[in-house]
N, C-alpha and C positions, 0 to 999 in steps of 0.2 A: 580467342580471345572472342568474349560474348557477352551481351550484354543481360544488366538487369535494373529491374525498376522501384525504384527506392523511394517510400515515402516522403516528402517533401510539403511542408504546406498543405493548399487546399487538395492538389494533387499528386503528381507520380515527378520523379527523372533522371531519364533513364540513365545509366552508368557503363559502362565500358569498364569490363574487370575481367584477367588473366581465366583462359578452361581450368588448372586449378581450381579459381577457386572454392572453398564448400558455401553451400549456399542455405540456409537451414528454411526450413516452409512446413508450413499441417499437412497434412495428406504424403507429402513425399519424404518426409528425413524420420517424420515421424506424424504418429495415431495416436486418437487419446484407446482411453482400455475402454472393453464395452461398458453400460451404463449395468451395476447390478441387479436391475430392479426396475420399474416406474419409482415415481420422485417420491410420488404420494400411498406405493406402495414401502416404499423405504422408513420414511415418515413415522408411518405408523406403527413396521414395525421396530424405528426403534425408540421411539414412546413406551412403549407396551414393554420392551427389555431391557432399559437404561445402563449402562453400566458405574455400579458404586452409590447407586440416588433409588428408591421408591418412584413410581413413577408418577408422577406428578397430579392422575386421576385418585391416587393412596394418603396426597399429604396437603391438597390440596382441601375447604371446607366454610362452610358459612363465616365469613368474617374474618374472611384472609386477606385480605389486597395483596395482592398477584404486580411483577412487572417486569416485560418480554420485551428487552436491551435486543436493539435489529444494527446492520449497518449499513451505511450510507450509499448517498447517491453514487461509493468513484467505483465499488464494486459488490458485484453478484448479479449483477444481470432483470433485469423489471419482463423476460419474455411467460410467453403462463407457467408455466411451467417449473420459474424459478424459486429457489431455495428458501426465498424470504413468505413469495409470496405463497409458496405449499405449506410451511409449516408456522406460519406464523399463527394462522385458521385455526390450525390443529388443534396447536400447544392449548386457542383460547378453549377448542371443542373442550378439550383435560379439560383444562379446570371449569367450566361452567359444568360441565360430568361429574364433577367433587364433590362440588355442590360451594365454587363460587360465585357471587354476582360479579355482572360484566360489569358495573359501576365499580365494585375492587378491583379490574381490569386492568392497567396501563403499559403503554405500548412506549417505546420507551427511543428512540432516533440516538446513534453515539456517532455523535461526529469526528470524533477529537479535537482537536484546532482547524478543520476542517472547515468551512462556511455551513452551516446552518440550512438543511432542508427545509425547499419551501411544502406546503398541503398539493402545490403540481405533480410534484417530486415523488410527496411519497403514494400519488394518488396510481404512478408510473409505473412504481416499479410494485408497490403494496395494490392497490388496485382500487379503486376510487369506494366498489359497496364498503368495505373491510374501513378507509379512512372514514368513511360520512360515519361511519360507527361510534368512529371513538374522539371525531372530533368535537368542540375546540377543548378541553379541559385534559384528555385522557390520551391523549396524541403529539412528544413535546421532543423538543430537543435537547437535550444533555450539554448545559453551557458550563463550559471552562473559567466564565470567569462571571458566575450564576450562586446567589449563594445557598443551592443545596451544593458546592463544592468539600469534602471533603477533608483534611486536613487532616493524615494518620500517621507523620512522623517520616518513619522510614525505615527501611527493614533491614535485614542483616548484610545485604551490600553494599548498605551505604546510602540507599539509592532513595528518592523522594514520594512517597506512598502520598496520593491523592485517588478518590474514586468519587460519586455521584452515590447522594444519604439518600436520595428516592429511591435507590437500584439497592443499597445492599437494606437498607433499613425494611425492604417489604420481607414478607409470609415466606412470598414464594420467586426472588428473584430468576429467572430465563434467558441466557443470552442465543443470540439464533446467530450463525455463527459459521464462515463461506472456508473449509481449509484446500484457500488455490496459491500460487505458489510467486513466492515475496522476497523482495529482497532484505531485507527488512523479517529476520530468523528465521527464513525458511520460509516459511504459511501464515500465510493470513490465519487469523479462526483462534481456541484452544485463548489461550491466557492474553494472545496482543491483543485479541477484541476487549476485553477486558481493559488489559491498561493501557490503550493508548487510545480508544473509545471514549470510555469514562474516565480519564484522565483533566490536571489541567500543569497549565502547560511544562510548569519545576517539576514534573516528576515529569513528564515526553522529553525535560533536558535528560535528565542523567544516562538516556538510552540515541540519541538524535543530536548529539554530538560529538567532536569529534578525536574524544577519549573512548568515546566506543564505535563508532563508522571509520574511521583511522586506522584501529585492527585491523593488521591482515585475515584476522581469520572472521571481518566482515565483506570481504572479498571470501565472493563462490555463493551465499546464500547460501547457511547452510542453518537446521538447524545447534551445529552447532555449534555459531553462533554466544560468544559471548554477549550480544544482545539478546538474544533468546534464553540469556540460561536469566537477567534479569525481568523477565517479561514473567518469568515465571516463581521471580522471590518475587518480583512488588506484587504478583495476583492471589499468594497464598497470604502476603501479609495483608491482601485486601479482606480476604476470607475467613481472616481471625479475629479479625479488628470486627467482619459484621457479624461472627460467630456465630457463621456457617457456610454452606459447602455449596457453591452455584450448583445450576439446573445450568447445561448448554447444551444444545442438539446443533451437531456443526455438516456442514453436508462435502464430500470432495465432488471436487468443479471439474469440469473440462474444456478445452478451450474456447468454446462459445460461452460458455458459462453455467449449462450442463449439468444436472446432479448424475452423480458417476453411485455415487452412496452416502448414509447418512448414520451419524452416530447419535449418542443423545446421555446425558448422565453427570459423573466432576469430571471437571476439567482436567484435573492429569489423565488421564484413560478416556476419555475422548482425541485426546492426543495422543494413546498411543494407537490407537485405534481405528482413527481416521492416515495418518501420516505414511505405515504401507506401503495401500494406495494410492495418493496420493504423489513417494514417490517412484510408486511405475509410472503417471500419470506425469507427472514437469519431469524430475530429471534423463533429458536424453542422450545415450550414448554417443556420442558421434565413429568412435571408431579409427578416427586421425589417429596418423604412425607418430607427429611432431606434432608440438603442439602451434597455432596458429602465432603470428606473429604478427597480423595489422588487423580488429575487430573492422569490421566496416556496417555503419548505420546509418535507417532514417530517418522524420523524424516527422510525422502529421505537424499541421499546429494547430487545432487541438485536441487536443484527448487528458485517460485520465483525471488530474484536479481537478481541466478545465478549457476556455477556449483559451487561446492563448499561447501554452503550455508551449509551444519552438517556436512564440516566437519574444519572452517572455526568459530573460536570459539565466535567473539565478533555475527557474523548473527547468529551463533547456539544459542546464548544467547535472541539475538532482537526474531527470530520464538517463543524458550520458552512463551516471557514475554505479546507478543502478542499470543497467544491461552489462555495463563492466562487472560487474559482483555477480551478474547470471551464468553470465562469459567466464568468469572467472579461470575455470581450470580444468576449461578448452582451450587458455593462452599462453605462454610462454615469460615469465621475467620478463621486466621493460620492452613488453609489445608496445604497440603502436591505438588508440584509436579516431577513426575519423569519422565524425559525425555530415551526414546534408541534414543543413537545422533553415530556417527560413531569420528567423532569431535577425527579428526587424525594431527590438524594443520597445515592440505596445506591450507593456506592463502588464493588460486590462484593469488597471485600479477601478472597477465593479468587481469584483470577488478577490482581486487581490490590494488595498490599495496600499500597505505599509510597505512593497517589493521597492518603487522605482529607488526611497529612499535609503531604503535597506542596500542597493545595489553602489547609486553614490555616494553613501556612506564607506564603500566594503575599498574603494577605490582609494582611500586616505590610506589602507592598507597593506605590510608587502603580502599576509599569507590568511587563508579563508580563519582557519584555528586564531590568529590571532586579533584580527577582525568579531569572531563570533565571543574570546572572551575579553572585550574592551566595555570599556562606560557608557561606549557612543552604540552598540549590538542589545545591552541591557536598558538606555534608554526609548530607543524601539521599542525594543516588547511591552516595556511598560506602560505607550501613549496611552495615553486614558482616552482617546479618539479614537484610535487603533482597540483601543479592545472594547471601547461600544458596536465599536460600527461590526468584530463580530458577532456582537450578542443580537444586538438589534435591526442589524442588514443586511442578512449574509454574503458576506464577507470572510476570506481569511485572519484568521489571529495572526499578528503580529511576527512569534515564534516560530511562524510556519517557516515565514520565507529565512531563519534562522536555522532551522531544522533542514533543507531543504540545501541552503551552501556547505551545509558539514558534509550530506550526500555524496554531493555534486561533487568537491573538490578532491573524492580518490582519484581524480581520473591524474590531478595533477601530482597529486604520489606516490603511482604507484605503477602511473606509463613511465614513458619515453618522452611524449609526448602525445599531445588531442589536439584534431584540427579540426577547426568546422570549417565545413565550404555551405558556401552558394548564401553567406552570413550578408542583408540585404543593407545591415548596418553595421558590417563586423569590429568596429572600433566593443561591440553591447558584447561579442563571442569574446574577444582578446580580453578585455576587463571582465572575462572573467576567469582567464588564464591560457588561453587558449587561442595556438596557429590558425592563422587561415587562410586560405588559399578559396580564388577560384571552384575549381573546379575537382576534381578529385584526382586525375590523374598528378595534377599543379602535385595534392599532398601528398602521393605515394613519393615520388619525386623528391621533397624537401624530406620524407618519411628515412630515407635512403639509406642516411646516415647514421640513420637506426637501427632500419634490420637488413638494406640491404638491397639491390636492383633487383632481385624474386624472391619477395616476402609471401609462408602464407598469407594465406585472405581468411576471414572468417565473416560471414555474412550474413544475418540480420534480418532481409531486409523489408521484415512485414512485423517485427517485434513490440510494437505497439500496435500496429492500425489494426493485429491480425484474428488480438485473445487476452484470454489470458494468457500470461508470458511462462516460457521453457526456462530449467536451469544445463547446459551446459556443459559437458565431459568428455575428456578425450573416450 
């Protein structure tokens, strides 16, 4: 037996596991490819020779309006050489060199249904000097409930299409994206940046729901997911409605959000150019002789979507479901998931005001899918107070909770059992469909009915605190 430290709340929990356990850690199990150059050099090279589109310097000009959309605080990092921090000023420089006036350039944060970012948060990841240049009227949050949300009907697949009118109407629309591992469609960036970051809830409900996320192909965090096909279809429909192709500047990023490469140009060609290196960085082959029976993970208190993600039972379940998707190709059918999580029922109402009501309503239904299809779920989504709070008070949109339930409930659909160990109020975990146990040892003993007395265990102890995640395969 050996010890492993799992993320747990605001600290670590020491757990004893068999010697045969496969423990995945950055720097030991895998490392990042070497960057192809310095971020500024890579960005300059990409902007000077974009794929499928002319350079921004050549399309800029007096009187032309440009909108530069960038990802919100949830991903991308804020260090000195982070992609947004390097790329946005360089794009502005090219637009100015081509003849645009600075007063005709706007910056647009693309949070989708996440909480709008504050000036302080923008300063943290874009830099104070840049924010001061554009504040207050030319650096904005996309508002999924605002008057600039364009309703564009449906696409060829039947998905609802919505996007930001200011971005679509710009003479020069530019998307800054991160090609980083993501359970949703394999990678962030590309069309995903457009169709989630600048959409409304009805469009997001075309893919962040059980009809997409409960498909078996959602597991495995692949660009071949049905969800990825939806992203592309919706994105093409938006470009068609706008009558132009959007200019993307995407960075392939590593474990610490460091830039490995940058590609610019049309969205479709940028995806094709960034995914091969992203695959090298993100898809980790473990060399296992047999698939694992048990996935063992630990959740911090605060990560990804914000404070309390490991205590809020809905967000906790999404984190577990997302990590199962990342590890799916290393797991056997009917596997078991054991997650160490504080889960004390602190929903963080300051950021997630609709979540507690959503959780309580869900308890009146037999399955997550039944609840999400109910009139009660729709009433919460349409609640005017929650929607106003999203637009004006820096909180998450009420449909965000519904999308988290869709992703989190894959554990109950596709495994023999999910266990939460160390929950401070275990009833909240049980309310999400999990079995509960005081220790990992107790959970493994109970899980023996599904995986036997000597299960093969795959452990990813720092999958949420260790940086940008990876997708595991045998």
